[in-house]
C-alpha positions, -999 to +999 in steps of 0.1 A: -475-190+849-513-193+835-520-179+801-551-174+779-561-208+757-538-203+728-559-223+709-584-196+707-562-174+691-553-162+652-519-155+643-515-121+623-491-122+595-462-097+594-485-080+563-515-074+588-537-103+574-547-132+600-535-169+593-571-181+593-582-155+566-556-163+542-562-199+546-603-197+542-594-177+508-569-205+499-594-234+507-625-214+489-636-237+457-643-199+440-620-177+456-624-145+444-594-120+430-577-104+459-546-086+448-530-086+478-529-123+488-519-128+451-489-103+456-482-103+492-450-123+501-462-135+535-497-145+528-479-166+498-456-185+522-489-192+545-503-204+516-474-230+508-476-242+544-509-254+537-504-267+504-480-288+520-501-300+552-530-304+523-503-330+505-490-351+536-527-354+544-539-369+511-509-394+513-515-402+548-553-411+538-540-429+503-517-454+524-536-456+557-567-482+560-603-470+564-601-475+604-572-448+613-586-425+589-609-405+615-571-406+633-557-391+609-582-363+604-574-354+642-541-354+640-539-332+610-564-308+626-543-303+655-512-298+633-529-273+616-539-258+648-506-257+660-493-241+624-516-212+632-502-206+663-465-197+652-438-208+667-430-215+703-413-193+730-397-207+764-405-187+794-384-174+817-389-201+844-355-222+857-377-246+874-402-257+849-401-259+812-428-233+800-435-222+765-463-194+750-471-194+714-460-163+692-493-150+681-500-153+720-470-132+731-475-107+705-516-103+709-503-089+742-472-067+733-491-047+711-518-041+734-492-028+758-476-007+729-513+006+725-517+017+758-488+047+752-514+076+744-505+088+707-495+053+696-514+022+674-494-007+673-494-027+638-473-056+635-452-078+663-424-105+657-405-123+681-375-139+674-352-164+695-322-151+707-298-172+731-273-153+753-236-163+752-242-183+785-275-202+768-298-180+786-331-181+761-344-149+751-362-131+727-355-098+700-389-078+698-397-060+666-425-037+666-436-016+637-462+011+652-478+047+641-472+078+661-481+111+665-462+138+664-476+161+689-450+154+712-412+142+708-411+109+687-380+094+707-398+103+740-425+086+724-409+053+713-386+050+745-422+049+767-435+024+743-402+007+747-403+009+784-441-007+780-434-035+761-406-049+781-427-046+816-450-064+796-432-089+782-407-098+811-437-093+838-468-100+820-456-127+804-424-140+817-403-133+786-369-125+788-357-096+764-326-088+745-341-057+727-370-041+715-368-028+681-392-003+673-402+012+637-424+037+630-442+033+593-467+059+600-483+089+610-514+095+631-535+124+624-531+148+658-560+150+680-587+180+676-582+207+700-610+206+725-638+241+712-646+262+738-679+251+755-710+264+745-715+291+772-681+307+757-650+319+784-659+327+818-655+361+826-650+371+863-671+392+878-696+391+851-732+386+852 
């Protein structure tokens, strides 16, 4: 199965921040005070992972001879790109070992949720979950905002069907469950007003 180049994607943290954005703030020599980054546990975890990479890079550079420095830089760039992708998930292909980055799959599933009218997807996480027979599956955890212009259970069921279809038929993931949490409500769409010419009256002139 062909998928978009995952290296062109950027992981969205559970808090909604992009991983590259958090790392850029952490690497800024004169960072501005950002209350969100300072208090968010998800951003803190991302910054800690970057600190680990930086420490490993310093260790390698200190031990390696000069002619290996360029190689070390290339290797660490690849490691950082892989960390940005998130975990790799197996696709449902029994003949080939195909995988997709969680960040890329989450983007597709958020779009599938957004395709349902009256829904705006937020965070999407995919967690590996093996069946009793060893089949590789995932659990999709999705948070979203939804409108109340129709029964909420009906709308959630429609989102679940859309996400399942995208996961299994567009990406090729075997899904055990789609857990959905509504964290916000959308304002109802305004009702269309009367046209400028007013209502049509049969027989009028």
